[in-house]
C-alpha positions in Angstrom: 35.1 114.8 83.1 33.5 118.2 83.4 34.9 121.0 81.3 36.8 123.7 83.2 36.1 127.4 82.6 39.6 128.8 82.8 38.6 132.5 83.2 36.2 131.7 86.0 38.8 129.5 87.7 41.4 132.3 87.4 39.1 134.8 88.9 38.2 132.5 91.8 41.8 131.6 92.4 42.7 135.3 92.6 39.9 135.9 95.0 41.2 133.2 97.3 44.3 135.3 97.9 46.5 132.3 98.8 50.2 132.4 99.0 50.5 129.6 96.5 49.1 130.2 93.0 49.1 126.4 92.5 47.1 125.8 95.6 44.6 128.5 94.6 44.3 127.0 91.1 43.8 123.5 92.5 41.0 124.8 94.8 39.3 126.9 92.1 39.3 124.0 89.6 38.1 121.5 92.2 35.2 123.8 93.1 34.1 123.8 89.5 34.4 120.1 89.3 32.2 119.5 92.4 29.9 122.4 91.9 30.8 123.6 95.4 31.1 127.2 96.6 34.2 126.5 98.6 36.4 123.5 99.3 39.4 122.8 101.6 42.6 121.3 100.2 41.6 118.0 101.7 38.2 118.1 100.1 39.8 119.1 96.8 42.1 116.1 96.9 39.0 113.9 97.2 37.3 115.7 94.3 40.2 115.0 92.0 40.7 111.5 93.5 44.2 111.0 91.9 47.4 112.4 93.5 49.1 112.0 90.1 46.9 114.8 88.6 48.2 117.3 91.1 51.8 116.0 90.8 51.6 116.4 87.0 50.0 119.8 87.4 52.9 120.8 89.7 55.5 119.5 87.2 53.8 121.4 84.3 53.6 124.6 86.3 57.2 124.5 87.3 58.7 123.3 84.0 56.6 125.3 81.4 56.1 128.9 80.7 52.7 130.7 80.9 52.7 130.9 77.1 53.4 127.2 76.6 50.5 126.4 79.0 48.0 128.7 77.2 45.5 127.0 74.9 43.5 123.9 75.3 44.4 120.2 75.4 43.0 120.0 71.8 45.6 122.6 70.7 48.4 121.1 72.8 47.6 117.4 73.3 49.4 115.5 76.0 51.8 112.9 74.7 51.0 109.3 75.1 54.5 108.9 76.8 53.6 111.5 79.4 50.2 109.9 80.1 51.9 106.5 80.5 54.8 107.9 82.6 52.4 109.8 84.9 49.8 107.0 84.9 47.1 109.4 83.8 44.2 109.1 81.4 43.9 111.8 78.7 41.2 113.6 80.6 43.3 113.5 83.9 46.3 114.9 82.0 44.1 117.7 80.6 42.8 118.4 84.0 46.4 118.7 85.3 47.2 121.1 82.4 44.1 123.2 83.3 45.3 123.5 86.9 48.8 124.4 85.8 47.4 126.9 83.3 45.2 128.6 85.9 48.2 128.7 88.4 50.4 130.3 85.8 47.8 133.0 85.0 47.2 133.6 88.7 51.0 133.9 89.3 51.3 136.4 86.4 48.4 138.5 87.5 49.5 138.5 91.2 53.1 139.3 90.4 53.1 141.4 87.2 56.4 142.3 85.6 57.4 145.9 85.8 
């Protein structure tokens, strides 16, 4: 699976100006994977080709902090139990983590704490 450039994905997701940070992250990461300039949500689902990836990304985004999502999969490997429970390969689980990480950064930059 193609390596995601998180900073590029964050900038693209912010530029999309969507209400949902998770949707923006999903689109931005999908665009990188397909090498496209722009994709719809339907097209992004086809690029990922596994609903469990987005479901796991959503779970991670909702259940973990921005800080806990920072870093790579090499630094924070996905547990075998999580892979098995979510029926994901290691690369799919890392892709979900990347989506959640981008979403958390977009959320933080769109809604900075005062």
